[in-house]
C-alpha positions as CSV (number, residue, x, y, z in Angstrom):
1,M,60.7,-14.6,-18.9
2,R,59.2,-11.7,-17.2
3,L,55.4,-11.3,-16.9
4,R,54.1,-7.8,-16.9
5,N,51.2,-6.8,-14.8
6,R,48.1,-6.3,-17.0
7,P,45.0,-4.5,-15.8
8,L,41.9,-6.5,-15.3
9,C,39.8,-6.9,-18.5
10,K,36.9,-4.5,-18.9
11,G,34.3,-7.3,-18.7
12,F,35.5,-8.3,-15.3
13,Q,35.5,-4.8,-14.0
14,A,31.9,-4.3,-15.3
15,L,30.8,-7.5,-13.6
16,S,32.4,-6.5,-10.3
17,L,30.6,-3.2,-10.5
18,L,27.3,-4.8,-11.3
19,L,27.6,-7.2,-8.4
20,A,28.5,-4.3,-6.0
21,V,25.4,-2.4,-7.2
22,I,23.1,-5.4,-6.6
23,V,24.5,-6.0,-3.1
24,V,24.0,-2.4,-2.1
25,A,20.6,-2.2,-3.7
26,S,19.3,-5.3,-1.9
27,C,20.4,-4.1,1.6
28,G,17.5,-3.7,4.0
29,R,14.9,-5.4,1.9
30,V,12.4,-7.7,3.5
31,A,11.0,-10.7,1.8
32,P,7.3,-10.3,0.9
33,T,4.7,-12.2,2.9
34,F,1.4,-13.5,1.4
35,E,-1.9,-13.8,3.2
36,P,-4.8,-16.2,2.2
37,G,-7.2,-14.7,-0.3
38,N,-10.7,-15.1,-1.7
39,I,-11.7,-15.7,-5.3
40,T,-15.3,-15.2,-6.5
41,V,-16.2,-17.0,-9.8
42,T,-19.3,-15.9,-11.7
43,S,-20.6,-16.8,-15.2
44,T,-23.4,-16.0,-17.6
45,P,-25.4,-18.2,-17.5
46,E,-24.9,-19.4,-14.0
47,G,-24.2,-23.1,-13.3
48,A,-20.8,-23.5,-15.0
49,T,-18.4,-26.0,-13.6
50,I,-15.4,-24.4,-12.0
51,F,-11.9,-25.7,-12.8
52,L,-8.7,-24.5,-11.0
53,D,-5.3,-25.4,-12.4
54,G,-7.1,-27.9,-14.7
55,A,-8.8,-29.7,-11.9
56,D,-12.5,-29.9,-11.3
57,T,-13.3,-28.2,-8.0
58,G,-16.7,-29.8,-7.7
59,E,-18.3,-26.4,-7.4
60,I,-20.5,-24.5,-9.9
61,T,-20.9,-20.7,-10.4
62,P,-21.5,-18.5,-8.7
63,F,-19.1,-19.5,-5.9
64,T,-16.6,-17.9,-3.6
65,F,-13.4,-19.8,-2.6
66,I,-12.4,-18.5,0.8
67,G,-8.9,-18.6,2.4
68,L,-6.9,-19.8,-0.6
69,D,-3.2,-20.1,-0.2
70,A,-1.3,-17.6,-2.4
71,A,1.3,-20.3,-3.3
72,S,-1.3,-22.7,-4.8
């Protein structure tokens, strides 16, 4: 039995092209860096309890959090 050469399926060709475009598009990119930031919390009326991510911070408004890590 002889097998004939069949061209690659169109889906595989499209996937190969997509991967090539992604590789070329990502060349030379630098990962972003994040610096600490500040958040000022105010309320009307003043004196509200401040929660961050569901946890009580122990602070009341108005208050400024200084040097917060961008990842938290």
